[in-house]
C-alpha positions as CSV (number, residue, x, y, z in Angstrom):
1,M,90.9,91.1,106.7
2,I,94.7,90.3,108.0
3,Q,93.6,86.7,109.0
4,Q,92.6,85.8,105.2
5,I,95.9,87.3,104.3
6,V,97.9,85.1,107.0
7,E,96.0,82.2,105.8
8,Q,96.8,82.9,102.1
9,I,100.7,83.1,103.4
10,E,100.5,80.2,105.5
11,F,99.0,77.5,103.4
12,N,100.5,79.0,99.7
13,Q,104.3,78.8,98.3
14,R,104.7,81.0,95.2
15,F,104.0,84.9,95.5
16,L,104.3,87.7,93.3
17,I,104.5,91.3,94.1
18,V,103.9,94.5,92.4
19,S,103.8,98.0,93.2
20,H,102.9,101.1,91.3
21,V,105.0,102.5,88.4
22,N,107.3,105.4,89.4
23,P,107.6,103.8,92.4
24,D,108.6,106.3,95.8
25,G,109.8,104.9,99.2
26,D,106.8,103.6,100.0
27,A,106.5,101.1,97.1
28,I,110.1,99.6,97.3
29,G,110.1,99.5,101.0
30,S,106.7,97.8,100.9
31,T,107.8,95.4,97.8
32,L,111.0,94.5,99.7
33,G,110.0,94.0,103.4
34,L,107.3,91.8,102.7
35,A,109.5,89.6,99.6
36,N,112.8,89.7,102.1
37,A,110.0,88.2,105.1
38,L,108.0,85.9,103.2
39,R,111.7,84.6,101.4
40,E,112.9,84.0,105.1
41,M,109.8,82.2,105.8
42,G,110.9,79.8,103.0
43,K,108.4,81.0,100.1
44,D,109.4,81.6,96.6
45,V,108.9,85.2,95.8
46,V,109.1,87.5,92.6
47,A,108.8,90.8,93.1
48,V,108.4,93.3,89.9
49,N,108.5,96.8,89.3
50,V,108.4,97.9,86.0
51,D,110.4,101.2,86.4
52,G,113.0,99.0,88.7
53,V,114.5,100.6,92.2
54,P,115.5,104.3,92.1
55,Q,119.1,104.6,92.8
56,I,119.1,106.2,96.1
57,M,116.9,103.2,97.5
58,Q,119.6,100.8,96.4
59,F,121.2,100.4,99.4
60,L,118.5,98.0,100.8
61,S,118.4,94.7,101.0
62,G,116.9,92.4,98.3
63,H,116.8,95.2,95.8
64,E,118.7,93.3,93.2
65,Q,115.8,90.7,93.2
66,I,113.2,93.0,92.1
67,V,112.7,92.4,88.4
68,Q,111.1,95.2,85.5
69,T,109.4,92.6,83.3
70,L,107.4,89.1,83.7
71,A,107.4,86.5,81.8
72,V,103.6,86.0,80.1
73,N,103.1,82.4,81.2
74,E,104.5,82.7,84.8
75,T,101.8,81.7,87.3
76,F,101.9,82.2,91.1
77,D,99.4,81.3,94.0
78,V,99.0,85.0,95.5
79,A,99.9,88.2,93.8
80,F,100.0,91.2,95.9
81,V,99.6,94.6,94.7
82,L,101.1,97.2,97.1
83,D,100.4,101.0,97.7
84,A,99.1,101.0,93.9
85,G,96.1,103.0,93.9
86,D,94.7,101.5,91.1
87,L,95.3,98.1,89.3
88,T,96.3,99.6,86.1
89,R,99.5,101.4,88.2
90,A,100.7,97.9,88.8
91,G,102.0,98.2,85.2
92,I,101.7,94.7,84.6
93,P,98.3,92.6,84.6
94,A,99.0,90.6,87.8
95,E,95.7,89.4,88.0
96,K,96.3,87.3,85.1
97,H,99.3,85.6,86.9
98,C,97.8,84.3,89.9
99,R,94.8,82.4,91.9
100,T,94.3,85.0,94.4
101,L,94.7,88.8,93.8
102,I,95.5,90.7,97.1
103,N,95.3,94.5,97.1
104,I,97.1,96.1,100.1
105,D,96.9,99.7,100.0
106,H,96.4,103.2,101.6
107,H,95.1,105.2,99.2
108,P,91.0,106.1,98.9
109,H,88.9,104.2,96.2
110,S,91.8,101.6,96.1
111,D,88.7,98.4,95.8
112,F,89.9,95.7,93.8
113,G,91.3,92.0,94.4
114,D,89.9,89.2,95.8
115,I,90.9,90.2,99.5
116,C,91.5,94.1,99.5
117,Y,93.2,95.4,102.6
118,L,92.6,99.2,103.0
119,D,93.2,101.3,105.5
120,T,93.4,104.9,104.7
121,S,94.0,106.0,108.4
122,A,97.3,104.4,107.8
123,S,100.5,106.7,106.8
124,A,102.1,104.3,104.9
125,T,101.5,100.8,102.9
126,A,104.7,99.6,105.0
127,I,102.5,99.8,108.5
128,L,99.9,97.9,107.0
129,I,102.7,95.3,105.9
130,D,104.2,95.6,109.5
131,R,100.7,94.2,110.8
132,I,100.4,91.4,108.7
133,L,103.8,90.6,109.6
134,N,103.4,90.8,113.0
135,A,99.7,88.5,112.8
136,C,102.0,86.0,111.0
137,Q,104.2,86.0,114.0
138,Y,106.7,86.7,111.8
139,Q,110.3,87.5,113.9
140,M,111.5,90.6,112.2
141,S,115.1,91.0,110.6
142,L,116.9,94.1,110.5
143,A,116.8,93.8,106.9
144,V,113.1,93.9,106.9
145,A,112.7,96.4,109.7
146,K,115.0,98.8,107.1
147,C,112.5,98.4,104.2
148,L,109.4,99.2,106.4
149,Y,111.0,102.1,108.2
150,L,111.8,103.7,104.7
151,G,108.5,103.4,103.5
152,I,107.4,104.9,106.4
153,L,109.8,107.6,106.8
154,S,109.6,108.4,102.6
155,D,105.6,108.7,102.7
156,T,105.3,110.9,106.0
157,G,107.9,113.5,104.6
158,S,110.3,112.4,107.7
159,F,107.1,112.5,109.9
160,R,106.0,116.2,109.1
161,Y,102.8,115.4,106.9
162,S,99.5,115.4,108.2
163,S,99.3,111.4,107.5
164,T,101.5,111.4,110.3
165,N,100.3,109.4,113.1
166,P,100.7,107.9,116.7
167,E,101.0,104.6,114.5
168,A,103.9,105.7,112.3
169,F,106.0,106.9,115.5
170,A,105.2,103.8,117.2
171,V,106.2,101.3,114.3
172,A,108.7,103.6,113.7
173,G,110.3,103.6,117.1
174,R,110.1,99.8,117.5
175,L,112.0,99.5,113.9
176,V,114.7,101.6,115.1
177,G,114.7,99.5,118.7
178,L,115.5,96.5,116.2
179,G,119.1,98.3,115.3
180,I,118.2,100.6,112.7
181,D,120.1,104.1,112.4
182,P,118.0,106.6,111.5
183,W,120.4,108.9,110.2
184,D,122.0,106.0,107.8
185,V,118.6,105.7,106.3
186,A,118.0,109.4,106.3
187,C,121.6,110.0,104.4
188,Y,120.6,107.5,101.7
189,L,117.6,109.1,101.0
190,Y,118.1,112.6,101.2
191,E,121.8,113.4,101.3
192,S,123.2,111.2,98.7
193,L,121.3,113.0,95.5
194,A,122.6,112.6,92.3
195,P,124.5,115.7,90.5
196,E,122.5,115.5,87.8
197,R,119.2,115.7,90.0
198,M,120.6,119.4,91.3
199,R,121.4,120.6,87.8
200,L,117.7,119.3,86.7
201,L,116.4,121.3,89.8
202,G,118.3,124.3,88.7
203,L,116.4,124.2,85.5
204,V,112.8,123.7,87.3
205,L,112.8,126.1,89.6
206,P,113.1,129.3,87.1
207,S,109.6,127.9,86.0
208,L,108.3,128.8,89.2
209,E,104.8,130.1,88.5
210,I,102.3,131.7,91.7
211,S,99.0,132.6,91.6
212,P,97.6,136.3,91.8
213,C,95.8,135.0,95.0
214,G,99.0,133.4,96.1
215,R,97.2,130.4,97.2
216,Y,98.9,128.1,95.0
217,A,102.2,127.8,92.6
218,S,103.7,125.3,90.5
219,V,107.1,124.3,88.5
220,T,107.0,122.7,85.2
221,M,109.5,120.3,83.6
222,T,109.6,119.8,80.0
223,N,111.4,116.6,77.9
224,E,113.9,119.6,76.6
225,I,114.5,120.3,80.2
226,L,115.3,117.2,81.1
227,K,117.4,116.0,78.4
228,Q,119.7,119.1,78.7
229,S,120.3,118.4,82.6
230,G,121.4,114.4,81.7
231,A,118.9,113.5,84.8
232,A,115.8,110.9,84.6
233,E,112.5,111.1,85.4
234,E,113.2,109.3,89.0
235,H,115.4,112.3,89.6
236,T,112.1,114.5,89.5
237,D,110.8,113.0,93.0
238,G,110.0,115.8,95.6
239,F,110.4,118.6,93.4
240,V,106.8,119.5,93.8
241,N,107.3,120.4,97.8
242,Y,109.6,123.4,96.8
243,P,106.5,125.4,95.4
244,R,104.3,124.4,98.7
245,A,107.4,125.4,100.7
246,I,106.3,128.9,99.5
247,R,104.4,131.2,102.5
248,G,101.0,131.6,101.7
249,V,101.2,128.5,99.4
250,E,98.4,125.7,100.1
251,V,98.6,124.0,97.0
252,A,101.6,122.8,94.7
253,F,101.4,121.3,91.5
254,F,104.3,119.9,89.1
255,L,103.6,119.6,85.4
256,R,106.3,117.1,84.1
257,Q,106.1,116.3,80.2
258,I,105.7,112.7,79.2
259,G,104.6,113.0,75.8
260,P,104.3,115.7,73.1
261,D,101.2,116.9,74.2
262,S,100.9,115.2,77.7
263,F,101.9,116.1,80.7
264,K,101.7,114.4,84.4
265,I,100.5,116.4,87.4
266,S,101.8,115.8,90.8
267,F,99.3,117.7,93.7
268,R,100.6,118.6,97.1
269,S,98.3,120.5,99.8
270,R,98.6,121.8,103.3
271,G,95.6,120.9,105.9
272,N,92.0,120.6,104.6
273,I,92.6,121.2,101.0
274,D,91.6,117.8,99.4
275,V,93.8,117.5,95.9
276,G,92.9,113.8,95.6
277,T,89.0,114.9,94.7
278,L,90.5,117.4,92.3
279,A,93.2,114.7,90.8
280,R,90.1,112.2,90.5
281,K,88.5,114.9,88.2
282,L,91.3,114.6,85.9
283,G,91.1,111.0,86.0
284,G,93.7,110.5,88.3
285,G,93.5,109.7,92.4
286,G,95.3,109.9,95.4
287,H,95.4,111.2,99.0
288,H,93.7,114.2,100.3
289,N,97.1,116.1,100.6
290,A,99.3,114.5,97.6
291,A,97.8,113.1,94.5
292,G,98.3,112.9,90.5
293,A,96.7,112.6,87.2
294,E,97.8,113.0,83.3
295,I,96.3,115.8,81.2
296,T,96.8,116.2,77.8
297,G,97.0,119.5,75.7
298,A,99.9,122.4,74.8
299,L,101.7,123.1,78.4
300,E,99.7,126.5,78.5
301,D,96.5,125.0,78.3
302,A,97.0,122.2,80.9
303,R,98.4,124.9,82.9
304,A,95.4,126.7,82.5
305,T,93.1,124.0,83.1
306,V,94.9,123.0,86.5
307,S,94.2,126.4,87.3
308,R,90.5,127.1,86.5
309,L,90.1,124.3,88.8
310,L,91.8,125.3,91.8
311,D,90.2,128.6,91.5
312,Q,87.4,126.7,92.0
313,L,88.6,124.8,94.6
314,L,90.0,127.4,96.8
315,N,87.0,129.7,96.7
C-alpha cells in the first residue's frame, strides 16, 4: 500500500491535501507535514481545511498556505484525504477534483478512496505520513519534522492516551533528534491559550453533570455561552477532558450546540470502554476511546439520549 502511494507521488505533479473539519493537531500537523515535504520535492500542492488553522498551531511552517475554499473547476493529479474518518468530514468533495483519491487514516471504518492506507494501530495519522515519507527516501527537514511531531503529541494527549505505543515514542524521539525543542512545541500547543478560551471554560465548567453511578460525566456549551465569552468554536478543544479527569469517571462527553436544536457530541473514555461504537449508533464515528457524533433535539432530550446509551454500554 505504501509503495502505491510512493509511486503516485513520484509520477505525478499536482496534489490536493485536505483534512477534517474542526481540525485538531493531527489533522493540521499531517496536512502541513505532507504539504511541506511535497513542496520540498518540487511538487505543486494546494492544502485545504474549510475551518482554517487554529491559532495555537499557526507557528507551523506553511500554515499561511492552507486555504479554506477551492474553486469548483480546480483539478489535481492526486488528492490526499487525511485523518478524516469519513469522506464527508473533509468538508469539500475532494474526489471530484482529482484523478486518484488517496485516503490516509488511523480511524476505524475509514475505507474510501482509490488507495486506502488505513492502520488503526497507529497512534496518529502523522505516523503514517512519516512512514510514507521514509519510503520516499525523503530527507526530513526540521519544518516537516515539527509538523509531524505536533500531530503525534496532540493525538496521543502528550503520550498519555492508550493509543500511545512504542512506534509513537520511537518516531517522536527521532523527530526530536532532528532538532525539535519539545518545550517549544508544547508551549505553543498548551501554554499559549487565548483569554477568550479561559473565559469560556469558566462558563462551561458550571454545567458539569455526573451520573448517579459516577461512571460518566458531561459538560455543555450553548450558543449563548459561546457568545457571552467572546470565544470561537476552536477554543473548545479539549473541554471534554475535564469531566474525564474526575475520579471514577470512565466516560466523558461534551455537548456543544451547533444549531437551535442540534448538538455536536465529543466522547472520551478510559480503558476498554468503546465509545466509537456508541458514536456510530448516533451516526458518528471515531476511535475506541475518542469519538464524536451529532444529535438533534432539545438539550435535555439530547443529554437523556446519550445517558440512556451510556447506561446500556456500562451495564
